[in-house]
Jmol script that loads the backbone (N, CA, C; Angstrom):
load data "model"
ATOM      1  N   MET A   1       1.117 -25.693  -3.535  1.00  0.00           N
ATOM      2  CA  MET A   1       0.880 -26.727  -3.038  1.00  0.00           C
ATOM      3  C   MET A   1      -0.668 -27.156  -3.121  1.00  0.00           C
ATOM      4  N   VAL A   2      -1.226 -27.991  -3.477  1.00  0.00           N
ATOM      5  CA  VAL A   2      -2.645 -28.567  -3.609  1.00  0.00           C
ATOM      6  C   VAL A   2      -3.315 -29.049  -2.412  1.00  0.00           C
ATOM      7  N   ASP A   3      -4.124 -28.428  -1.967  1.00  0.00           N
ATOM      8  CA  ASP A   3      -4.766 -28.923  -0.672  1.00  0.00           C
ATOM      9  C   ASP A   3      -5.580 -30.147  -1.025  1.00  0.00           C
ATOM     10  N   GLU A   4      -5.303 -31.494  -0.492  1.00  0.00           N
ATOM     11  CA  GLU A   4      -5.938 -32.652  -0.969  1.00  0.00           C
ATOM     12  C   GLU A   4      -7.301 -32.747  -0.570  1.00  0.00           C
ATOM     13  N   ASP A   5      -7.758 -32.106   0.436  1.00  0.00           N
ATOM     14  CA  ASP A   5      -9.000 -32.062   1.190  1.00  0.00           C
ATOM     15  C   ASP A   5      -9.845 -31.440   0.496  1.00  0.00           C
ATOM     16  N   VAL A   6      -9.606 -30.285  -0.601  1.00  0.00           N
ATOM     17  CA  VAL A   6     -10.341 -29.611  -1.246  1.00  0.00           C
ATOM     18  C   VAL A   6     -10.852 -30.128  -2.429  1.00  0.00           C
ATOM     19  N   GLU A   7     -12.495 -30.205  -2.702  1.00  0.00           N
ATOM     20  CA  GLU A   7     -13.067 -31.020  -3.873  1.00  0.00           C
ATOM     21  C   GLU A   7     -13.326 -29.806  -4.983  1.00  0.00           C
ATOM     22  N   LEU A   8     -12.615 -30.127  -6.034  1.00  0.00           N
ATOM     23  CA  LEU A   8     -12.816 -29.372  -7.205  1.00  0.00           C
ATOM     24  C   LEU A   8     -13.991 -30.143  -8.069  1.00  0.00           C
ATOM     25  N   GLY A   9     -14.857 -29.174  -8.619  1.00  0.00           N
ATOM     26  CA  GLY A   9     -15.564 -29.703  -9.630  1.00  0.00           C
ATOM     27  C   GLY A   9     -17.106 -29.821  -9.098  1.00  0.00           C
ATOM     28  N   PRO A  10     -17.852 -29.759 -10.179  1.00  0.00           N
ATOM     29  CA  PRO A  10     -17.698 -29.501 -11.495  1.00  0.00           C
ATOM     30  C   PRO A  10     -17.175 -28.153 -11.661  1.00  0.00           C
ATOM     31  N   ILE A  11     -16.360 -28.107 -12.951  1.00  0.00           N
ATOM     32  CA  ILE A  11     -15.809 -26.639 -13.247  1.00  0.00           C
ATOM     33  C   ILE A  11     -16.604 -26.032 -14.366  1.00  0.00           C
ATOM     34  N   ASP A  12     -16.950 -24.992 -14.291  1.00  0.00           N
ATOM     35  CA  ASP A  12     -17.738 -24.350 -15.235  1.00  0.00           C
ATOM     36  C   ASP A  12     -16.891 -22.849 -15.818  1.00  0.00           C
ATOM     37  N   TYR A  13     -17.239 -22.727 -16.934  1.00  0.00           N
ATOM     38  CA  TYR A  13     -16.568 -21.488 -17.680  1.00  0.00           C
ATOM     39  C   TYR A  13     -17.581 -20.489 -17.836  1.00  0.00           C
ATOM     40  N   LEU A  14     -17.338 -19.023 -17.722  1.00  0.00           N
ATOM     41  CA  LEU A  14     -18.199 -17.874 -17.837  1.00  0.00           C
ATOM     42  C   LEU A  14     -17.449 -17.131 -18.870  1.00  0.00           C
ATOM     43  N   VAL A  15     -17.780 -16.727 -19.728  1.00  0.00           N
ATOM     44  CA  VAL A  15     -17.508 -15.796 -20.805  1.00  0.00           C
ATOM     45  C   VAL A  15     -18.254 -14.589 -20.671  1.00  0.00           C
ATOM     46  N   VAL A  16     -17.852 -13.247 -20.724  1.00  0.00           N
ATOM     47  CA  VAL A  16     -18.460 -12.210 -20.607  1.00  0.00           C
ATOM     48  C   VAL A  16     -17.955 -11.138 -21.978  1.00  0.00           C
ATOM     49  N   GLU A  17     -18.978 -10.797 -22.613  1.00  0.00           N
ATOM     50  CA  GLU A  17     -18.611 -10.155 -23.773  1.00  0.00           C
ATOM     51  C   GLU A  17     -19.072  -8.705 -23.685  1.00  0.00           C
ATOM     52  N   TRP A  18     -18.330  -7.587 -24.243  1.00  0.00           N
ATOM     53  CA  TRP A  18     -18.904  -6.217 -24.210  1.00  0.00           C
ATOM     54  C   TRP A  18     -19.005  -5.936 -25.682  1.00  0.00           C
ATOM     55  N   PRO A  19     -19.960  -5.313 -26.028  1.00  0.00           N
ATOM     56  CA  PRO A  19     -20.007  -4.524 -27.663  1.00  0.00           C
ATOM     57  C   PRO A  19     -18.888  -3.878 -27.888  1.00  0.00           C
ATOM     58  N   ALA A  20     -18.589  -3.994 -29.178  1.00  0.00           N
ATOM     59  CA  ALA A  20     -17.652  -3.234 -29.688  1.00  0.00           C
ATOM     60  C   ALA A  20     -17.495  -1.792 -29.346  1.00  0.00           C
ATOM     61  N   GLY A  21     -16.580  -1.280 -29.093  1.00  0.00           N
ATOM     62  CA  GLY A  21     -16.341   0.357 -28.571  1.00  0.00           C
ATOM     63  C   GLY A  21     -16.613   0.728 -27.286  1.00  0.00           C
ATOM     64  N   LYS A  22     -17.413  -0.337 -26.805  1.00  0.00           N
ATOM     65  CA  LYS A  22     -17.800  -0.210 -25.200  1.00  0.00           C
ATOM     66  C   LYS A  22     -16.529  -0.571 -24.188  1.00  0.00           C
ATOM     67  N   GLN A  23     -16.322   0.069 -23.141  1.00  0.00           N
ATOM     68  CA  GLN A  23     -15.544  -0.234 -22.232  1.00  0.00           C
ATOM     69  C   GLN A  23     -16.143  -0.665 -21.120  1.00  0.00           C
ATOM     70  N   PRO A  24     -15.744  -1.721 -20.444  1.00  0.00           N
ATOM     71  CA  PRO A  24     -16.470  -2.212 -19.126  1.00  0.00           C
ATOM     72  C   PRO A  24     -16.396  -1.105 -18.119  1.00  0.00           C
ATOM     73  N   THR A  25     -17.431  -0.941 -17.076  1.00  0.00           N
ATOM     74  CA  THR A  25     -17.277  -0.055 -16.071  1.00  0.00           C
ATOM     75  C   THR A  25     -16.985  -0.679 -14.917  1.00  0.00           C
ATOM     76  N   GLY A  26     -16.742  -2.000 -14.682  1.00  0.00           N
ATOM     77  CA  GLY A  26     -16.326  -2.579 -13.537  1.00  0.00           C
ATOM     78  C   GLY A  26     -17.546  -2.880 -12.403  1.00  0.00           C
ATOM     79  N   GLU A  27     -18.642  -2.139 -12.769  1.00  0.00           N
ATOM     80  CA  GLU A  27     -19.738  -2.218 -11.918  1.00  0.00           C
ATOM     81  C   GLU A  27     -20.250  -3.827 -11.672  1.00  0.00           C
ATOM     82  N   GLY A  28     -19.692  -4.889 -12.536  1.00  0.00           N
ATOM     83  CA  GLY A  28     -20.298  -6.248 -12.312  1.00  0.00           C
ATOM     84  C   GLY A  28     -19.150  -7.110 -11.230  1.00  0.00           C
ATOM     85  N   LEU A  29     -18.062  -6.381 -11.130  1.00  0.00           N
ATOM     86  CA  LEU A  29     -17.057  -6.894 -10.201  1.00  0.00           C
ATOM     87  C   LEU A  29     -17.363  -7.196  -8.653  1.00  0.00           C
ATOM     88  N   PRO A  30     -18.236  -5.997  -8.286  1.00  0.00           N
ATOM     89  CA  PRO A  30     -18.567  -6.215  -6.857  1.00  0.00           C
ATOM     90  C   PRO A  30     -19.752  -7.561  -6.645  1.00  0.00           C
ATOM     91  N   LEU A  31     -20.553  -7.671  -7.772  1.00  0.00           N
ATOM     92  CA  LEU A  31     -21.386  -8.721  -8.051  1.00  0.00           C
ATOM     93  C   LEU A  31     -20.780 -10.085  -7.863  1.00  0.00           C
ATOM     94  N   LEU A  32     -19.442 -10.089  -8.594  1.00  0.00           N
ATOM     95  CA  LEU A  32     -18.969 -11.461  -8.242  1.00  0.00           C
ATOM     96  C   LEU A  32     -18.103 -11.491  -7.201  1.00  0.00           C
ATOM     97  N   ALA A  33     -17.484 -10.576  -6.637  1.00  0.00           N
ATOM     98  CA  ALA A  33     -16.986 -10.584  -5.386  1.00  0.00           C
ATOM     99  C   ALA A  33     -18.034 -11.194  -4.086  1.00  0.00           C
ATOM    100  N   ASP A  34     -19.311 -10.566  -4.283  1.00  0.00           N
ATOM    101  CA  ASP A  34     -20.239 -11.035  -3.370  1.00  0.00           C
ATOM    102  C   ASP A  34     -20.562 -12.509  -3.663  1.00  0.00           C
ATOM    103  N   LEU A  35     -20.438 -13.049  -4.613  1.00  0.00           N
ATOM    104  CA  LEU A  35     -20.862 -14.626  -4.848  1.00  0.00           C
ATOM    105  C   LEU A  35     -19.611 -15.340  -4.190  1.00  0.00           C
ATOM    106  N   VAL A  36     -18.574 -14.838  -4.378  1.00  0.00           N
ATOM    107  CA  VAL A  36     -17.357 -15.401  -3.571  1.00  0.00           C
ATOM    108  C   VAL A  36     -17.374 -15.298  -2.240  1.00  0.00           C
ATOM    109  N   ASP A  37     -17.531 -14.019  -1.909  1.00  0.00           N
ATOM    110  CA  ASP A  37     -17.845 -13.830  -0.437  1.00  0.00           C
ATOM    111  C   ASP A  37     -18.555 -14.596   0.406  1.00  0.00           C
ATOM    112  N   ARG A  38     -19.801 -15.006  -0.273  1.00  0.00           N
ATOM    113  CA  ARG A  38     -21.057 -15.903   0.280  1.00  0.00           C
ATOM    114  C   ARG A  38     -20.803 -17.208   0.117  1.00  0.00           C
ATOM    115  N   GLY A  39     -19.509 -17.954  -0.429  1.00  0.00           N
ATOM    116  CA  GLY A  39     -19.082 -19.095  -0.705  1.00  0.00           C
ATOM    117  C   GLY A  39     -19.568 -19.832  -1.817  1.00  0.00           C
ATOM    118  N   LEU A  40     -20.701 -18.936  -2.521  1.00  0.00           N
ATOM    119  CA  LEU A  40     -21.477 -19.994  -3.725  1.00  0.00           C
ATOM    120  C   LEU A  40     -20.495 -20.175  -4.954  1.00  0.00           C
ATOM    121  N   ILE A  41     -19.532 -19.477  -5.208  1.00  0.00           N
ATOM    122  CA  ILE A  41     -18.752 -19.801  -6.130  1.00  0.00           C
ATOM    123  C   ILE A  41     -17.113 -19.839  -5.640  1.00  0.00           C
ATOM    124  N   ARG A  42     -16.404 -20.312  -6.524  1.00  0.00           N
ATOM    125  CA  ARG A  42     -14.695 -20.094  -6.297  1.00  0.00           C
ATOM    126  C   ARG A  42     -14.409 -19.679  -7.662  1.00  0.00           C
ATOM    127  N   VAL A  43     -13.459 -18.655  -7.759  1.00  0.00           N
ATOM    128  CA  VAL A  43     -12.974 -18.223  -9.057  1.00  0.00           C
ATOM    129  C   VAL A  43     -11.385 -18.807  -8.977  1.00  0.00           C
ATOM    130  N   LEU A  44     -11.268 -19.749  -9.999  1.00  0.00           N
ATOM    131  CA  LEU A  44     -10.036 -20.415 -10.019  1.00  0.00           C
ATOM    132  C   LEU A  44      -9.043 -19.773 -11.045  1.00  0.00           C
ATOM    133  N   ASP A  45      -9.368 -19.059 -11.849  1.00  0.00           N
ATOM    134  CA  ASP A  45      -8.737 -18.411 -12.977  1.00  0.00           C
ATOM    135  C   ASP A  45      -9.462 -17.113 -13.493  1.00  0.00           C
ATOM    136  N   LEU A  46      -8.562 -16.102 -13.664  1.00  0.00           N
ATOM    137  CA  LEU A  46      -9.521 -14.912 -14.367  1.00  0.00           C
ATOM    138  C   LEU A  46      -8.509 -14.268 -15.406  1.00  0.00           C
ATOM    139  N   ALA A  47      -9.187 -14.350 -16.674  1.00  0.00           N
ATOM    140  CA  ALA A  47      -8.437 -13.707 -17.782  1.00  0.00           C
ATOM    141  C   ALA A  47      -9.241 -12.846 -18.670  1.00  0.00           C
ATOM    142  N   PHE A  48      -8.397 -11.528 -19.101  1.00  0.00           N
ATOM    143  CA  PHE A  48      -9.150 -10.677 -19.947  1.00  0.00           C
ATOM    144  C   PHE A  48      -8.402 -10.686 -21.280  1.00  0.00           C
ATOM    145  N   VAL A  49      -9.329 -10.838 -22.458  1.00  0.00           N
ATOM    146  CA  VAL A  49      -8.893 -11.058 -23.625  1.00  0.00           C
ATOM    147  C   VAL A  49      -9.469  -9.901 -24.409  1.00  0.00           C
ATOM    148  N   HIS A  50      -8.659  -9.397 -25.504  1.00  0.00           N
ATOM    149  CA  HIS A  50      -9.184  -8.451 -26.405  1.00  0.00           C
ATOM    150  C   HIS A  50      -9.056  -9.093 -27.948  1.00  0.00           C
ATOM    151  N   LYS A  51     -10.084  -8.658 -28.584  1.00  0.00           N
ATOM    152  CA  LYS A  51     -10.101  -9.069 -29.985  1.00  0.00           C
ATOM    153  C   LYS A  51      -9.986  -7.896 -30.914  1.00  0.00           C
ATOM    154  N   ASP A  52      -9.204  -7.829 -31.841  1.00  0.00           N
ATOM    155  CA  ASP A  52      -9.020  -6.576 -32.823  1.00  0.00           C
ATOM    156  C   ASP A  52     -10.024  -6.811 -33.874  1.00  0.00           C
ATOM    157  N   GLU A  53     -10.311  -5.790 -34.732  1.00  0.00           N
ATOM    158  CA  GLU A  53     -11.403  -5.834 -35.834  1.00  0.00           C
ATOM    159  C   GLU A  53     -10.635  -6.704 -36.875  1.00  0.00           C
ATOM    160  N   ASP A  54      -9.177  -7.093 -36.748  1.00  0.00           N
ATOM    161  CA  ASP A  54      -8.613  -7.734 -37.795  1.00  0.00           C
ATOM    162  C   ASP A  54      -8.668  -9.144 -37.346  1.00  0.00           C
ATOM    163  N   GLY A  55      -9.172  -9.527 -36.308  1.00  0.00           N
ATOM    164  CA  GLY A  55      -9.015 -11.064 -35.936  1.00  0.00           C
ATOM    165  C   GLY A  55      -8.135 -11.326 -34.711  1.00  0.00           C
ATOM    166  N   SER A  56      -7.069 -10.629 -34.865  1.00  0.00           N
ATOM    167  CA  SER A  56      -6.049 -10.807 -33.745  1.00  0.00           C
ATOM    168  C   SER A  56      -6.342 -10.671 -32.280  1.00  0.00           C
ATOM    169  N   VAL A  57      -5.857 -11.520 -31.132  1.00  0.00           N
ATOM    170  CA  VAL A  57      -6.383 -11.606 -30.067  1.00  0.00           C
ATOM    171  C   VAL A  57      -5.211 -11.300 -29.009  1.00  0.00           C
ATOM    172  N   ALA A  58      -5.500 -10.616 -28.050  1.00  0.00           N
ATOM    173  CA  ALA A  58      -4.321 -10.374 -27.192  1.00  0.00           C
ATOM    174  C   ALA A  58      -4.845 -10.286 -25.677  1.00  0.00           C
ATOM    175  N   GLY A  59      -4.207 -10.830 -24.718  1.00  0.00           N
ATOM    176  CA  GLY A  59      -4.579 -11.152 -23.374  1.00  0.00           C
ATOM    177  C   GLY A  59      -3.990  -9.959 -22.539  1.00  0.00           C
ATOM    178  N   LEU A  60      -4.485  -9.762 -21.330  1.00  0.00           N
ATOM    179  CA  LEU A  60      -3.956  -8.925 -20.479  1.00  0.00           C
ATOM    180  C   LEU A  60      -2.885  -9.729 -19.324  1.00  0.00           C
ATOM    181  N   ASP A  61      -1.577  -9.455 -19.198  1.00  0.00           N
ATOM    182  CA  ASP A  61      -0.471  -9.959 -18.509  1.00  0.00           C
ATOM    183  C   ASP A  61      -0.866  -9.339 -17.143  1.00  0.00           C
ATOM    184  N   PHE A  62      -1.314  -9.980 -16.129  1.00  0.00           N
ATOM    185  CA  PHE A  62      -1.477  -9.321 -14.651  1.00  0.00           C
ATOM    186  C   PHE A  62      -0.170  -9.119 -14.112  1.00  0.00           C
ATOM    187  N   ASP A  63       0.608  -9.945 -14.533  1.00  0.00           N
ATOM    188  CA  ASP A  63       2.179 -10.139 -14.006  1.00  0.00           C
ATOM    189  C   ASP A  63       3.004  -8.595 -14.293  1.00  0.00           C
ATOM    190  N   ALA A  64       2.270  -8.180 -15.581  1.00  0.00           N
ATOM    191  CA  ALA A  64       2.920  -6.847 -15.998  1.00  0.00           C
ATOM    192  C   ALA A  64       2.553  -5.913 -15.256  1.00  0.00           C
ATOM    193  N   LEU A  65       1.549  -5.833 -14.503  1.00  0.00           N
ATOM    194  CA  LEU A  65       0.774  -4.811 -14.000  1.00  0.00           C
ATOM    195  C   LEU A  65       1.631  -4.384 -12.472  1.00  0.00           C
ATOM    196  N   GLY A  66       1.596  -3.236 -12.014  1.00  0.00           N
ATOM    197  CA  GLY A  66       2.138  -2.966 -10.916  1.00  0.00           C
ATOM    198  C   GLY A  66       1.045  -3.236  -9.685  1.00  0.00           C
ATOM    199  N   ALA A  67       1.475  -3.257  -8.436  1.00  0.00           N
ATOM    200  CA  ALA A  67       0.872  -3.406  -7.538  1.00  0.00           C
ATOM    201  C   ALA A  67      -0.463  -2.790  -7.235  1.00  0.00           C
ATOM    202  N   ASP A  68      -0.349  -1.294  -7.871  1.00  0.00           N
ATOM    203  CA  ASP A  68      -1.641  -0.486  -7.800  1.00  0.00           C
ATOM    204  C   ASP A  68      -2.556  -0.810  -9.101  1.00  0.00           C
ATOM    205  N   GLY A  69      -2.142  -1.735 -10.090  1.00  0.00           N
ATOM    206  CA  GLY A  69      -3.022  -1.990 -11.089  1.00  0.00           C
ATOM    207  C   GLY A  69      -2.721  -0.917 -12.395  1.00  0.00           C
ATOM    208  N   ALA A  70      -1.953  -0.157 -12.061  1.00  0.00           N
ATOM    209  CA  ALA A  70      -1.612   0.967 -13.155  1.00  0.00           C
ATOM    210  C   ALA A  70      -0.985   0.275 -14.371  1.00  0.00           C
TER     211      ALA A  70
END
end "model"
wireframe off; spacefill off
backbone 0.3
color backbone group
């Protein structure tokens, strides 16, 4: 159900890239959460995508993760 009193927009996109062979450490997530907590931004959707050396792309299916994120 959509709250008709909530104004959306403008909607911007943020794309973050890590160098090949490097794994993200998660240290940026608390910074993002802080922006949300302070009401400066709202996260409408979050997606993680991996691109292989051959150019194929795969996304992470959050529904496939367990409640503990394993």
